[in-house]
Backbone as CSV, one residue per row, in Angstrom:
resi,resn,N_x,N_y,N_z,CA_x,CA_y,CA_z,C_x,C_y,C_z
1,MET,-28.167,-89.895,23.214,-28.481,-91.246,23.594,-27.999,-91.514,25.004
2,THR,-28.346,-90.677,25.905,-27.959,-90.877,27.287,-29.094,-91.511,28.053
3,GLY,-28.795,-92.162,29.174,-29.789,-92.886,29.945,-30.795,-91.971,30.601
4,GLY,-31.868,-92.587,31.141,-32.884,-91.847,31.858,-34.175,-91.771,31.078
5,GLY,-35.242,-91.343,31.752,-36.534,-91.213,31.106,-37.293,-92.528,31.107
6,THR,-38.516,-92.500,30.602,-39.373,-93.670,30.543,-38.726,-94.754,29.709
7,GLY,-38.408,-95.888,30.337,-37.849,-97.009,29.595,-36.416,-96.827,29.158
8,GLY,-35.743,-95.782,29.595,-34.370,-95.556,29.180,-34.274,-95.053,27.758
9,ARG,-33.058,-94.838,27.313,-32.797,-94.347,25.962,-31.736,-95.223,25.333
10,GLY,-31.740,-95.276,24.005,-30.713,-96.000,23.278,-31.303,-96.846,22.171
11,LEU,-30.413,-97.337,21.320,-30.786,-98.155,20.166,-30.269,-99.571,20.374
12,ALA,-31.085,-100.554,20.022,-30.654,-101.948,20.105,-29.447,-102.147,19.193
13,GLY,-28.650,-103.151,19.497,-27.424,-103.402,18.741,-27.628,-103.617,17.262
14,ASP,-28.783,-104.180,16.857,-29.017,-104.421,15.431,-29.706,-103.256,14.726
15,ALA,-29.963,-102.155,15.447,-30.539,-100.965,14.815,-29.509,-100.380,13.851
16,MET,-29.929,-100.169,12.629,-29.030,-99.651,11.598,-29.128,-98.131,11.535
17,ILE,-27.953,-97.485,11.521,-27.886,-96.029,11.400,-27.203,-95.682,10.085
18,GLU,-27.526,-94.506,9.562,-26.928,-94.048,8.307,-25.619,-93.336,8.592
19,THR,-24.545,-93.820,7.977,-23.228,-93.212,8.143,-22.674,-92.845,6.768
20,ALA,-21.565,-92.131,6.764,-20.901,-91.781,5.500,-20.396,-93.027,4.787
21,GLU,-20.248,-94.132,5.533,-19.790,-95.393,4.961,-20.945,-96.311,4.586
22,GLY,-22.180,-95.848,4.741,-23.360,-96.664,4.487,-23.981,-97.111,5.800
23,PRO,-25.004,-97.967,5.741,-25.670,-98.429,6.965,-24.718,-99.220,7.864
24,VAL,-24.784,-98.924,9.174,-23.944,-99.594,10.164,-24.816,-99.935,11.371
25,ALA,-24.661,-101.144,11.907,-25.369,-101.538,13.126,-24.778,-100.801,14.320
26,MET,-25.636,-100.386,15.248,-25.152,-99.676,16.439,-24.127,-100.500,17.206
27,SER,-24.249,-101.803,17.199,-23.308,-102.643,17.937,-21.888,-102.559,17.386
28,GLU,-21.727,-102.038,16.181,-20.397,-101.897,15.574,-19.743,-100.546,15.866
29,THR,-20.432,-99.657,16.571,-19.923,-98.293,16.731,-19.061,-98.027,17.960
30,PRO,-19.148,-98.802,19.060,-18.297,-98.458,20.216,-16.811,-98.473,19.864
31,GLY,-16.108,-97.462,20.362,-14.670,-97.369,20.141,-14.277,-96.871,18.767
32,LYS,-15.264,-96.523,17.950,-14.989,-96.023,16.594,-15.706,-94.691,16.431
33,GLY,-15.174,-93.848,15.591,-15.851,-92.604,15.259,-16.503,-92.744,13.896
34,PHE,-17.801,-92.597,13.853,-18.521,-92.667,12.585,-19.156,-91.321,12.286
35,ALA,-19.061,-90.897,11.045,-19.800,-89.716,10.594,-21.202,-90.193,10.261
36,VAL,-22.206,-89.695,11.008,-23.587,-90.122,10.815,-24.394,-89.040,10.118
37,LEU,-25.403,-89.482,9.373,-26.307,-88.555,8.699,-27.174,-87.872,9.746
38,THR,-27.252,-86.552,9.653,-27.988,-85.757,10.630,-28.663,-84.582,9.925
39,ARG,-29.560,-83.930,10.624,-30.149,-82.688,10.120,-29.405,-81.544,10.778
40,LEU,-28.789,-80.715,9.951,-28.013,-79.580,10.437,-28.941,-78.465,10.907
41,PRO,-28.441,-77.519,11.694,-29.294,-76.414,12.158,-29.976,-75.652,11.016
42,SER,-29.373,-75.649,9.836,-29.960,-74.971,8.679,-31.155,-75.726,8.106
43,GLY,-31.346,-76.987,8.540,-32.403,-77.825,7.987,-31.903,-78.778,6.921
44,ARG,-30.719,-78.503,6.392,-30.129,-79.385,5.382,-29.580,-80.648,6.029
45,LEU,-29.344,-81.658,5.204,-28.722,-82.884,5.692,-27.211,-82.755,5.633
46,GLY,-26.525,-83.419,6.547,-25.076,-83.417,6.566,-24.593,-84.520,7.478
47,PHE,-23.305,-84.554,7.719,-22.710,-85.578,8.567,-22.002,-84.937,9.752
48,ARG,-22.117,-85.582,10.918,-21.399,-85.182,12.122,-20.920,-86.460,12.806
49,GLN,-19.872,-86.338,13.613,-19.279,-87.496,14.277,-20.152,-88.028,15.416
50,LEU,-20.332,-89.343,15.427,-20.933,-90.056,16.549,-19.773,-90.507,17.428
51,ILE,-19.763,-90.056,18.683,-18.656,-90.348,19.597,-19.194,-90.865,20.930
52,LYS,-18.280,-91.347,21.759,-18.580,-91.770,23.130,-19.694,-92.815,23.179
53,VAL,-19.689,-93.776,22.259,-20.720,-94.811,22.237,-20.429,-95.854,23.296
54,SER,-21.459,-96.207,24.047,-21.322,-97.254,25.055,-22.623,-98.037,25.153
55,ALA,-22.514,-99.221,25.728,-23.679,-100.088,25.928,-24.130,-99.997,27.377
56,HIS,-25.427,-100.126,27.582,-25.971,-100.211,28.932,-27.298,-100.961,28.891
57,GLY,-27.798,-101.295,30.037,-29.061,-102.005,30.121,-28.966,-103.106,31.150
58,PRO,-30.004,-103.871,31.276,-31.142,-103.925,30.367,-32.120,-102.772,30.595
59,VAL,-32.804,-102.394,29.500,-33.865,-101.393,29.533,-35.076,-101.974,28.806
60,GLU,-36.226,-101.371,29.038,-37.462,-101.760,28.357,-37.329,-101.399,26.873
61,LEU,-37.662,-102.343,25.988,-37.556,-102.147,24.542,-38.923,-102.159,23.870
62,VAL,-39.012,-101.440,22.756,-40.181,-101.503,21.879,-39.705,-101.705,20.445
63,ARG,-40.576,-102.298,19.643,-40.293,-102.474,18.206,-41.250,-101.561,17.447
64,LEU,-40.670,-100.651,16.663,-41.466,-99.758,15.820,-41.552,-100.353,14.427
65,HIS,-42.770,-100.487,13.923,-42.998,-100.928,12.546,-43.397,-99.692,11.745
66,LEU,-42.733,-99.469,10.618,-42.937,-98.263,9.816,-43.552,-98.609,8.467
67,ASP,-44.182,-97.621,7.844,-44.830,-97.874,6.551,-43.837,-98.123,5.425
68,THR,-42.561,-97.952,5.692,-41.521,-98.248,4.706,-41.206,-99.737,4.652
69,GLY,-41.777,-100.508,5.604,-41.472,-101.921,5.708,-40.371,-102.206,6.708
70,HIS,-39.726,-101.185,7.227,-38.675,-101.352,8.231,-39.281,-101.534,9.622
71,ALA,-38.547,-102.212,10.472,-38.863,-102.302,11.898,-37.553,-102.059,12.640
72,VAL,-37.646,-101.393,13.772,-36.446,-101.088,14.553,-36.758,-101.275,16.028
73,VAL,-35.801,-101.844,16.763,-35.942,-102.037,18.205,-35.123,-100.967,18.910
74,VAL,-35.784,-100.285,19.836,-35.165,-99.177,20.572,-35.663,-99.195,22.009
75,ALA,-34.969,-98.460,22.873,-35.449,-98.274,24.242,-36.783,-97.538,24.205
76,ALA,-37.689,-97.909,25.105,-39.020,-97.299,25.130,-38.963,-95.786,25.315
77,GLY,-37.937,-95.298,25.990,-37.822,-93.865,26.225,-37.020,-93.108,25.186
78,HIS,-36.570,-93.799,24.133,-35.718,-93.127,23.149,-36.527,-92.125,22.323
79,PRO,-36.083,-90.856,22.239,-36.841,-89.823,21.535,-36.795,-89.950,20.004
80,PHE,-37.987,-89.907,19.414,-38.160,-89.776,17.972,-38.859,-88.451,17.735
81,TYR,-38.942,-88.044,16.476,-39.543,-86.752,16.172,-40.743,-86.917,15.252
82,ARG,-41.919,-86.525,15.772,-43.091,-86.437,14.914,-42.863,-85.262,13.978
83,THR,-43.595,-85.228,12.860,-43.442,-84.099,11.940,-43.643,-82.799,12.717
84,GLY,-42.874,-81.806,12.350,-42.867,-80.549,13.072,-41.856,-80.542,14.204
85,MET,-41.006,-81.594,14.259,-39.934,-81.731,15.254,-40.450,-81.825,16.685
86,GLN,-41.602,-82.484,16.867,-42.140,-82.733,18.198,-41.516,-84.014,18.745
87,SER,-40.715,-83.889,19.798,-40.031,-85.025,20.398,-41.019,-85.871,21.196
88,VAL,-40.948,-87.207,21.013,-41.821,-88.128,21.738,-41.060,-89.433,21.979
89,PRO,-41.150,-89.998,23.210,-40.487,-91.283,23.469,-41.086,-92.378,22.581
90,ALA,-40.257,-93.301,22.130,-40.706,-94.368,21.233,-41.895,-95.133,21.799
91,GLY,-41.897,-95.383,23.084,-42.981,-96.134,23.708,-44.303,-95.405,23.736
92,ARG,-44.289,-94.113,23.428,-45.530,-93.326,23.394,-46.003,-93.044,21.974
93,LEU,-45.264,-93.547,20.987,-45.726,-93.423,19.610,-46.907,-94.366,19.407
94,VAL,-47.791,-94.007,18.473,-48.953,-94.843,18.162,-49.079,-94.970,16.650
95,ALA,-49.798,-96.004,16.226,-50.044,-96.201,14.802,-50.659,-94.929,14.221
96,GLY,-50.141,-94.514,13.083,-50.609,-93.301,12.424,-49.741,-92.088,12.672
97,ASP,-48.879,-92.135,13.706,-47.968,-91.009,13.939,-47.072,-90.834,12.719
98,ARG,-46.872,-89.593,12.316,-46.031,-89.255,11.173,-44.699,-88.748,11.710
99,LEU,-43.608,-89.385,11.279,-42.278,-89.070,11.797,-41.459,-88.267,10.803
100,GLU,-40.594,-87.403,11.345,-39.642,-86.658,10.519,-38.756,-87.646,9.774
101,SER,-38.483,-87.345,8.527,-37.648,-88.243,7.736,-36.540,-87.469,7.035
102,ALA,-35.659,-88.226,6.402,-34.565,-87.631,5.635,-35.033,-87.210,4.251
103,PHE,-36.256,-87.581,3.893,-36.742,-87.360,2.535,-37.526,-86.059,2.438
104,HIS,-37.063,-85.184,1.573,-37.767,-83.927,1.324,-37.792,-83.685,-0.177
105,TYR,-38.972,-83.377,-0.687,-39.149,-83.167,-2.117,-39.694,-81.771,-2.360
106,GLN,-39.421,-81.235,-3.531,-39.983,-79.948,-3.896,-41.497,-80.072,-3.927
107,GLU,-42.177,-78.999,-3.547,-43.634,-79.006,-3.517,-44.197,-79.434,-4.875
108,GLY,-45.115,-80.360,-4.834,-45.759,-80.849,-6.055,-45.100,-82.068,-6.667
109,TYR,-43.856,-82.396,-6.257,-43.158,-83.545,-6.817,-43.510,-84.795,-6.020
110,VAL,-43.878,-85.849,-6.714,-44.171,-87.133,-6.086,-43.331,-88.193,-6.784
111,PRO,-42.272,-88.696,-6.115,-41.449,-89.732,-6.734,-42.296,-90.967,-7.056
112,PRO,-42.020,-91.637,-8.173,-42.853,-92.767,-8.585,-42.783,-93.966,-7.642
113,ASP,-41.743,-94.088,-6.844,-41.606,-95.259,-5.979,-41.928,-94.982,-4.517
114,VAL,-42.541,-93.830,-4.203,-42.882,-93.505,-2.825,-44.183,-94.208,-2.461
115,ALA,-44.114,-95.039,-1.414,-45.274,-95.820,-0.997,-46.232,-95.011,-0.136
116,HIS,-45.751,-93.983,0.544,-46.640,-93.264,1.433,-47.348,-92.126,0.704
117,SER,-48.347,-91.591,1.361,-49.338,-90.710,0.752,-48.774,-89.437,0.146
118,ALA,-49.208,-89.166,-1.053,-49.028,-87.890,-1.745,-47.618,-87.331,-1.720
119,GLY,-46.607,-88.170,-1.722,-45.238,-87.695,-1.754,-44.787,-87.050,-0.462
120,SER,-45.561,-87.207,0.602,-45.226,-86.620,1.884,-43.868,-87.118,2.362
121,PRO,-43.047,-86.225,2.926,-41.756,-86.673,3.419,-41.839,-87.442,4.733
122,ALA,-43.013,-87.494,5.366,-43.130,-88.195,6.645,-43.123,-89.708,6.439
123,ILE,-42.643,-90.407,7.448,-42.746,-91.862,7.504,-43.756,-92.167,8.608
124,VAL,-44.691,-93.052,8.320,-45.802,-93.309,9.230,-45.543,-94.556,10.078
125,VAL,-45.815,-94.440,11.378,-45.736,-95.577,12.290,-46.933,-96.488,12.008
126,ARG,-46.676,-97.759,11.762,-47.747,-98.735,11.538,-48.127,-99.444,12.828
127,ALA,-47.155,-99.700,13.712,-47.428,-100.371,14.981,-46.251,-100.169,15.923
128,VAL,-46.547,-100.221,17.210,-45.530,-100.186,18.256,-45.848,-101.357,19.174
129,GLU,-44.861,-102.227,19.402,-45.110,-103.391,20.246,-43.976,-103.580,21.238
130,PRO,-44.290,-104.142,22.415,-43.236,-104.427,23.383,-42.230,-105.408,22.780
131,ALA,-40.963,-105.240,23.131,-39.913,-106.123,22.617,-39.036,-106.646,23.757
132,GLY,-39.620,-106.745,24.960,-38.870,-107.273,26.093,-37.923,-106.241,26.678
133,SER,-36.800,-106.726,27.159,-35.773,-105.830,27.682,-34.434,-106.295,27.159
134,GLY,-33.486,-105.381,27.127,-32.177,-105.746,26.620,-31.204,-104.593,26.655
135,GLU,-30.037,-104.875,26.120,-28.949,-103.907,26.056,-29.206,-102.920,24.918
136,VAL,-28.821,-101.671,25.141,-28.896,-100.637,24.110,-27.580,-99.875,24.065
137,PHE,-27.395,-99.145,22.985,-26.192,-98.352,22.774,-26.568,-96.878,22.729
138,THR,-25.739,-96.067,23.373,-25.939,-94.629,23.394,-24.628,-93.934,23.036
139,GLY,-24.729,-92.701,22.595,-23.549,-91.920,22.241,-23.914,-90.467,22.082
140,THR,-23.011,-89.710,21.503,-23.212,-88.270,21.289,-22.913,-87.946,19.835
141,ILE,-23.778,-87.149,19.220,-23.539,-86.664,17.856,-23.160,-85.195,17.972
142,ARG,-21.938,-84.898,17.541,-21.434,-83.516,17.641,-22.370,-82.520,16.969
143,ASP,-22.588,-81.411,17.622,-23.321,-80.243,17.129,-24.834,-80.414,17.064
144,THR,-25.348,-81.522,16.508,-26.783,-81.618,16.225,-27.556,-82.470,17.218
145,HIS,-26.944,-83.508,17.751,-27.543,-84.414,18.727,-28.725,-85.208,18.177
146,VAL,-28.813,-85.355,16.848,-29.827,-86.182,16.192,-29.180,-86.957,15.052
147,LEU,-29.780,-88.099,14.715,-29.274,-88.898,13.606,-30.431,-89.588,12.906
148,PHE,-30.142,-90.091,11.697,-31.142,-90.827,10.928,-30.842,-92.312,10.999
149,LEU,-31.882,-93.081,11.301,-31.787,-94.520,11.198,-31.821,-94.877,9.714
150,THR,-31.354,-96.057,9.360,-31.410,-96.508,7.974,-32.855,-96.550,7.498
151,ALA,-33.802,-96.731,8.408,-35.228,-96.713,8.072,-35.666,-95.338,7.583
152,GLY,-34.819,-94.318,7.717,-35.122,-92.982,7.206,-35.678,-92.018,8.219
153,VAL,-35.919,-92.457,9.459,-36.520,-91.583,10.456,-35.459,-90.920,11.332
154,LEU,-35.801,-89.722,11.798,-34.915,-88.933,12.649,-35.186,-89.268,14.102
155,CYS,-34.118,-89.485,14.868,-34.264,-89.689,16.305,-33.134,-88.961,17.024
156,ALA,-33.308,-88.813,18.334,-32.292,-88.140,19.139,-31.103,-89.051,19.345
157,GLU,-30.030,-88.472,19.796,-28.821,-89.244,20.103,-29.053,-90.126,21.306
């Protein structure tokens, strides 16, 4: 979550991230070490420390609307991952893009409460809209440099 790139990088203060303590707003993380949910190099899920969190801005913001019903405000340049781990800035995502998620099911299994198609582990972008400009928070995730938002999608640090 370091600065630079189209529209800067970072998560708005009210963006919720998954931690070992449950969902936490990014604005609550400066000066604290949180173990955040991440994808380990093995592909499995695990926790790594989020450190060196700081605020900066203003930067250009976008609001991502997801098929899970969640919406999140992030810097336009903040990297998300399309399925297949293709990195793309949030401001370049479009409706229909399928994002990497924390949800993985055995082949053929479809949980009864999954709203998206055919039990797919992807979360689909429904809309991307400008959200003005504002302050964002950035930091470093030890070892993996990626984390999961409470919305279930994987993004870069």
